[in-house]
N, C-alpha and C positions, 0 to 999 in steps of 0.2 A: 504493500500500500504506500503510495507516494506521500511524503511528508508535506504538510501545508506550510507555506511561508507565513511569516508574521502578518504580512499585509492581507493574505487570504483569510487567516484566522480572524483578523479585525473585521473584515467584510462580512464573514459569517455571523460574528457577534452582533454587528449592526443590523443585519437582516433579522436576527432573532429578536432584538429589541423592538424593531418595528412591528413584528407580528404580535408580540406581547402587548404593545401599546394599542394596536388595533382591537385585540380581544378585550382589553380592559375598557377601551372606549365604547365598544359595542355593549358591554355589560352595563355601563352607566346610562346608555341611551334607551333603556327599556322603562316603560311605565307599567306599574304592577296592578293593572286592572284589565278585564276583558273589554275588547272594543265593542261596546254595546250602549245604545242610547239610555241615558239615565245614570250611568256609572260615573263616579266622581274620583278625582285624584288631585294631588298637589304638584304644582310645577312653578318654578320661579317665585316661590313664596306665596302663591295664590291657589285657592281652591277652584277647580274647574269641573264642569259637567259636560259629558258627551251628549250633544243634541241629536246627532245623526251620523250614520256611517255611510259615506258617499263613495263614489268611484275614486275620487281624489284622495280620500282619507277620512279621518274622524273630525267632524265639525264640533268645536268645543267652545263653551262660553264660561268666562271666569266670573267670580264674585267681584264686587267693586274693588278696583285696585287703588283708586284715589278719587278726589273730586277736583275738577278743573273746568275751565271754559272750553268751548268748542273752538272758537276763534274770536279774536277781538272785532272782526269786521264783516265776515261773510259766512253763509251757511253751506259753502261749497266744500264738501269733504276732501276733494282732490288737493286743495291748497290750504287746508285747515292746519292750524297750530296743533290740534289734538292728534291728527293723523301722523304728522311729523314726529311727535313725541312718542307715540306707540311704536312706530316703525324704526325707532332708534334705540331708546333706553330699554323698553320692555323686550323688544325683539332680541336685543343683545343678550339679555339675561336668559331668555328661553333657549336661544341657540347655544349658549355656553353649557347648558344642562343636557340638551338632547341632540345637539348637532344641527347645523344650518340646513343640511340636506333633508331633515325630517320635518321642517316647517314649510308648508306648501303655499305658494302664491296663488291667490284665487280672485276671480272677478267679482266686483261689487257694482250692483245696479243702483244708480243715483237718481232714479225716477222719483219725482216729488209726490207728496200726498195728493196734490190736485192734478197729477198726470203730466207735469212738465218734464221734458227730457233734455233740458238745456245743459245739464252737467254730464249727461251720458253715463259713462262708466269708468272704472279704474281697476287696478289690481293691487292687492295688499297681501302682506304676510300676517300682519296684525290689523284687525279692523274692529268695527262695531256692527251690531245687527242692523239690518234694514227693517222697516215697518212690516213688510211682507214676511220676513223670516221670524219676527217676533210673533206674528199671528200664527204662522205654521207650527212653531215650537212652543206655543203658549202653555200646553199641558205639562211641559217640563220646566217651566219658568215660574216659580211661585212669586207672589207679591213680596216685595222687600220694603224696608222701612225708610226708603229714600227715593228720590227722583234720579233717573239715569238716562243718558243720551242714546238715541238711535242715530244712524248717519243720514236718515232720510230728511231732505229739506221739506218744509211745509209748502213752499212754492219757490220760484226762482226770480232773478232780476227781470226776465222778460214779462213777468206779471207783477213787477214792482215789489217783489218780496225777496230780500237778500239776507236777512238777519234772523229769520225764524226757522227753527228746527224742531222735529218731532222728538218727544221725550216720553218715557214711561214713568208715571207717578207711582207713589207707594201703594196705591189702590190697584195698580195694574192698568189703569186707564191711560189712553194716549192723549197727550196734550201738546200745546205749542209753547216754545220757550226761546228767548233770545240767545243767539250763539255766544254772546259776550258774558252770559251768566255762568255760574258754577253748578255743575251737576255731577252725579256719579258716573264713573267710567267703567264699563264692563267689557273687557277685550274679548275678541273672537278670533280663533285660529283654526286652520285645518292642519292636523298632524297626521303623518303617515300611519296607516293602520297597523303596520307590522312592528311598530315600537310598543304596542299595547300587548301585554301578555298576562295570563292568569298566573297565580302563584305556582301552580304545578308545572308550568313551562319554564320557569326561571332556572 
């Protein structure tokens, strides 16, 4: 058997370290619940609930992460202060825990409450629920003791509405609120389904 040079041994050692690192990383990137609507888990310091299992992955809604304004000037989610905040600070925390490849970018429909499509759509990794999504998943979203943002505008500038946004009240009722005010923030993400595992699969 040929003897390995010091350089070859070092290369083998480095390859082994990489494999161990990948295995350790994969073990950290699992969420210990079954991918099923209604199941809850903790990620980035927040409690999340799976709302749906889609082709893209598991659609998940967090508890209130904080309270802040939507934007000082306009109800356009695409350029809002809140969108920028969620897709930087919170996204970084999530990706540090489970890996950026496990957080899926998904399309957001910015149709207003009164049917205006001026803002069209955008794609996010961290977002808010739309009004239509809130209605769809209402059975999984109990009333909370605070008001929280949806990303759906009440109307848009073409109808002389540019500051009013849909919110969910503590009663679960949908209301109108100025984008410059402070409301609860409940982030929404789609995470790859295969990072969810039951205890027996770990």
